[in-house]
MIKEGU-969332 format. One record per residue (C-alpha): x, y, z. Coordinates in nm, 3 decimals, always signed. Last residue first. Example, Ala and Ser with C-alpha at 12.3 -4.5 7.8 and 13.67 -1.06 7.14 Angstrom:
% MIKEGU-969332
(r (+1.367 -0.106 +0.714))
(r (+1.230 -0.450 +0.780))
***
This chain:
% MIKEGU-969332
(r (+0.187 +2.875 -2.236))
(r (-0.090 +2.882 -2.425))
(r (-0.180 +2.547 -2.226))
(r (-0.107 +2.645 -1.851))
(r (-0.326 +2.991 -1.960))
(r (-0.658 +2.756 -2.040))
(r (-0.567 +2.562 -1.735))
(r (-0.587 +2.875 -1.535))
(r (-0.858 +2.995 -1.702))
(r (-1.054 +2.662 -1.619))
(r (-0.976 +2.656 -1.297))
(r (-1.101 +3.002 -1.248))
(r (-1.441 +2.958 -1.380))
(r (-1.471 +2.673 -1.196))
(r (-1.415 +2.888 -0.893))
(r (-1.626 +3.153 -0.980))
(r (-1.958 +2.854 -1.038))
(r (-1.843 +2.717 -0.720))
(r (-1.914 +3.049 -0.514))
(r (-2.234 +3.080 -0.697))
(r (-2.350 +2.756 -0.570))
(r (-2.218 +2.806 -0.257))
(r (-2.373 +3.146 -0.237))
(r (-2.696 +3.006 -0.330))
(r (-2.702 +2.735 -0.060))
(r (-2.656 +2.982 +0.192))
(r (-2.870 +3.206 +0.104))
(r (-3.161 +2.934 +0.074))
(r (-3.032 +2.779 +0.416))
(r (-3.038 +3.115 +0.573))
(r (-3.347 +3.205 +0.452))
(r (-3.480 +2.860 +0.567))
(r (-3.374 +2.944 +0.951))
(r (-3.480 +3.307 +0.968))
(r (-3.826 +3.184 +0.900))
(r (-4.069 +3.092 +0.592))
(r (-4.370 +3.135 +0.455))
(r (-4.454 +3.072 +0.040))
(r (-4.753 +3.300 -0.117))
(r (-4.480 +3.531 -0.337))
(r (-4.675 +3.573 -0.566))
(r (-5.075 +3.492 -0.487))
(r (-5.327 +3.425 -0.765))
(r (-5.729 +3.368 -0.711))
(r (-5.884 +3.206 -0.928))
(r (-6.116 +3.386 -1.201))
(r (-5.948 +3.264 -1.473))
(r (-5.734 +2.982 -1.398))
(r (-5.823 +2.693 -1.702))
(r (-5.832 +2.993 -1.974))
(r (-5.786 +3.380 -1.879))
(r (-6.061 +3.524 -1.987))
(r (-6.194 +3.573 -1.622))
(r (-5.913 +3.781 -1.497))
(r (-5.714 +3.647 -1.210))
(r (-5.795 +3.743 -0.848))
(r (-5.529 +3.883 -0.703))
(r (-5.219 +3.880 -0.425))
(r (-4.899 +4.016 -0.577))
(r (-4.612 +4.061 -0.344))
(r (-4.766 +3.806 -0.052))
(r (-4.456 +3.832 +0.113))
(r (-4.461 +3.628 +0.442))
(r (-4.198 +3.587 +0.684))
(r (-4.391 +3.353 +1.011))
(r (-4.281 +2.980 +1.037))
(r (-4.282 +2.817 +1.321))
(r (-4.145 +2.397 +1.277))
(r (-4.334 +2.131 +1.412))
(r (-4.288 +1.938 +1.685))
(r (-4.232 +1.530 +1.664))
(r (-3.848 +1.487 +1.796))
(r (-3.947 +1.470 +2.135))
(r (-4.314 +1.378 +2.175))
(r (-4.601 +1.606 +2.059))
(r (-4.807 +1.901 +2.217))
(r (-4.684 +2.004 +2.512))
(r (-4.781 +1.869 +2.904))
(r (-5.066 +1.991 +3.089))
(r (-4.884 +2.176 +3.340))
(r (-4.792 +2.424 +3.009))
(r (-4.396 +2.429 +2.985))
(r (-4.414 +2.762 +2.759))
(r (-4.718 +2.866 +2.691))
(r (-4.933 +2.890 +2.345))
(r (-5.191 +3.137 +2.266))
(r (-5.515 +3.028 +2.175))
(r (-5.774 +2.898 +1.878))
(r (-5.419 +2.660 +1.753))
(r (-5.122 +2.728 +1.931))
(r (-5.065 +2.402 +2.081))
(r (-4.889 +2.344 +2.372))
(r (-4.513 +2.426 +2.416))
(r (-4.197 +2.286 +2.547))
(r (-4.253 +1.924 +2.442))
(r (-4.333 +1.958 +2.037))
(r (-4.108 +2.296 +2.063))
(r (-3.802 +2.044 +2.156))
(r (-3.718 +1.843 +1.800))
(r (-3.884 +1.981 +1.545))
(r (-3.825 +2.350 +1.667))
(r (-3.423 +2.229 +1.713))
(r (-3.406 +2.103 +1.432))
(r (-3.544 +2.369 +1.251))
(r (-3.270 +2.622 +1.397))
(r (-2.945 +2.394 +1.364))
(r (-3.069 +2.320 +0.963))
(r (-3.039 +2.733 +0.963))
(r (-2.714 +2.756 +1.149))
(r (-2.556 +2.457 +0.956))
(r (-2.651 +2.645 +0.621))
(r (-2.523 +2.978 +0.695))
(r (-2.203 +2.754 +0.781))
(r (-2.121 +2.575 +0.478))
(r (-2.172 +2.930 +0.340))
(r (-1.905 +3.109 +0.561))
(r (-1.681 +2.803 +0.499))
(r (-1.727 +2.855 +0.108))
(r (-1.703 +3.250 +0.086))
(r (-1.400 +3.189 +0.322))
(r (-1.212 +3.006 +0.065))
(r (-1.044 +2.667 +0.151))
(r (-0.753 +2.664 +0.381))
(r (-0.747 +2.275 +0.433))
(r (-0.776 +2.273 +0.780))
(r (-1.049 +2.536 +0.802))
(r (-1.250 +2.351 +0.504))
(r (-1.221 +1.980 +0.769))
(r (-1.324 +2.197 +1.089))
(r (-1.618 +2.309 +0.840))
(r (-1.672 +1.968 +0.698))
(r (-1.711 +1.824 +1.012))
(r (-1.983 +2.029 +1.193))
(r (-2.113 +1.954 +0.818))
(r (-2.135 +1.622 +0.929))
(r (-2.290 +1.689 +1.232))
(r (-2.545 +1.911 +1.056))
(r (-2.627 +1.618 +0.858))
(r (-2.691 +1.374 +1.106))
(r (-2.932 +1.625 +1.271))
(r (-3.143 +1.667 +0.963))
(r (-3.133 +1.308 +0.866))
(r (-3.292 +1.211 +1.218))
(r (-3.563 +1.492 +1.212))
(r (-3.630 +1.404 +0.801))
(r (-3.651 +1.018 +0.914))
(r (-3.921 +1.131 +1.252))
(r (-4.117 +1.378 +1.035))
(r (-4.120 +1.079 +0.770))
(r (-4.254 +0.825 +1.014))
(r (-4.528 +1.103 +1.150))
(r (-4.673 +1.194 +0.834))
(r (-4.409 +1.172 +0.519))
(r (-4.319 +1.509 +0.437))
(r (-4.511 +1.825 +0.481))
(r (-4.414 +2.140 +0.291))
(r (-4.415 +2.480 +0.432))
(r (-4.140 +2.663 +0.334))
(r (-3.849 +2.431 +0.379))
(r (-3.998 +2.065 +0.523))
(r (-4.143 +1.885 +0.762))
(r (-4.455 +1.939 +0.968))
(r (-4.494 +2.296 +0.932))
(r (-4.659 +2.545 +1.172))
(r (-4.824 +2.899 +1.064))
(r (-4.835 +3.259 +1.171))
(r (-4.806 +3.559 +0.932))
(r (-4.569 +3.827 +1.056))
(r (-4.641 +4.010 +0.727))
(r (-4.475 +4.133 +0.372))
(r (-4.705 +4.254 +0.094))
(r (-5.003 +4.350 +0.271))
(r (-4.852 +4.714 +0.427))
(r (-4.501 +4.695 +0.493))
(r (-4.550 +4.530 +0.863))
(r (-4.871 +4.364 +0.907))
(r (-4.923 +4.114 +1.197))
(r (-5.077 +3.811 +1.059))
(r (-5.306 +3.576 +1.333))
(r (-5.312 +3.185 +1.158))
(r (-5.217 +3.020 +1.433))
(r (-5.223 +3.183 +1.776))
(r (-4.984 +3.486 +1.775))
(r (-4.784 +3.600 +2.187))
(r (-4.617 +3.274 +2.287))
(r (-4.495 +3.136 +1.965))
(r (-4.452 +3.431 +1.755))
(r (-4.209 +3.525 +2.018))
(r (-4.055 +3.147 +2.074))
(r (-3.986 +3.204 +1.702))
(r (-3.834 +3.501 +1.711))
(r (-3.640 +3.448 +1.942))
(r (-3.514 +3.140 +1.804))
(r (-3.402 +3.223 +1.467))
(r (-3.212 +3.554 +1.620))
(r (-2.999 +3.300 +1.833))
(r (-2.949 +3.059 +1.566))
(r (-2.855 +3.312 +1.305))
(r (-2.656 +3.500 +1.588))
(r (-2.447 +3.184 +1.689))
(r (-2.405 +3.082 +1.333))
(r (-2.289 +3.360 +1.219))
(r (-2.001 +3.410 +1.520))
(r (-1.927 +3.024 +1.432))
(r (-1.848 +3.131 +1.128))
(r (-1.644 +3.424 +1.235))
(r (-1.417 +3.212 +1.443))
(r (-1.378 +2.928 +1.259))
(r (-1.058 +3.083 +1.063))
(r (-0.910 +3.153 +1.389))
(r (-0.920 +2.818 +1.454))
(r (-0.717 +2.678 +1.129))
(r (-0.352 +2.715 +1.269))
(r (-0.456 +2.528 +1.618))
(r (-0.557 +2.194 +1.403))
(r (-0.938 +2.178 +1.421))
(r (-1.040 +1.808 +1.350))
(r (-1.157 +1.672 +1.036))
(r (-0.810 +1.582 +0.890))
(r (-0.735 +1.365 +1.183))
(r (-0.935 +1.188 +1.101))
(r (-0.742 +1.005 +0.847))
(r (-0.878 +0.899 +0.544))
(r (-0.663 +0.858 +0.175))
(r (-0.299 +0.870 +0.308))
(r (-0.276 +0.555 +0.330))
(r (-0.354 +0.569 -0.007))
(r (-0.066 +0.771 -0.094))
(r (+0.164 +0.655 +0.117))
(r (+0.138 +0.295 -0.088))
(r (+0.001 -0.012 -0.022))
***
C-alpha cells in the first residue's frame, strides 16, 4: 500500500488544528447569531400569536403570519409522523457532518465564502432542528390559543415530533385572475405565497452563495488551465 493510499482518510483532517481555529471564529459567530435570532423570533411568535394570526409590517405585501409546518422548508410536508422522524434524524446527521466539514475546510484553507456558505446552511438546519426536537415538548398547541411555555398539561407532541414555526409572508402580488384567462380565470393568484423563517432564509442564502462560489471557482480553474496550455 502506497503512502498516498494510506493518507486517503485520516480523522485528524476533520479535527480543528491550532492554526485553523482563527478561520472558524467568524463562521461560529454567524451560526450563533442566526440561531439566536431565529429562536428569539420563533419563541416570540409562539407565545404571542395564534396560528393564522397576521401582523402587517409593510402594508399587505410583508406580514408576520404565524403558521407551523410538519416537515420541510417553506411549509412542505414529508410523510406523516414516520417521515418527520426520518427527516429530523437526517437533519441531525447532516448537521453533524457539516460540523466536521467546516473543520476540514478550515484545516485545508478553503475560501472564506465557501466556509461561510456552509455555516449559513448549518445554522439554518440547527434552527429548524430545535423546533422539530423540542417545541412539541416545550409548548402546547397554538390552535385557537396563544401557546404556553412548559404548560402543566404537557406539550403537544413527543420529542422529535414538534412542528417548525414559520412567519415571514410576502404576498407581493395577490389578485383574482381575469375571467378571460383559460383554465385559471377567476382564481386567486398569490406571488410569493411561501411562508418561511430565518433558518429557511439562512439555508437558501447559503446554498445560493455556495453555487455562485463553485461557478466562480470553476471559471478560475478553467482560466488557469487555458493559461497553462497557452504557455
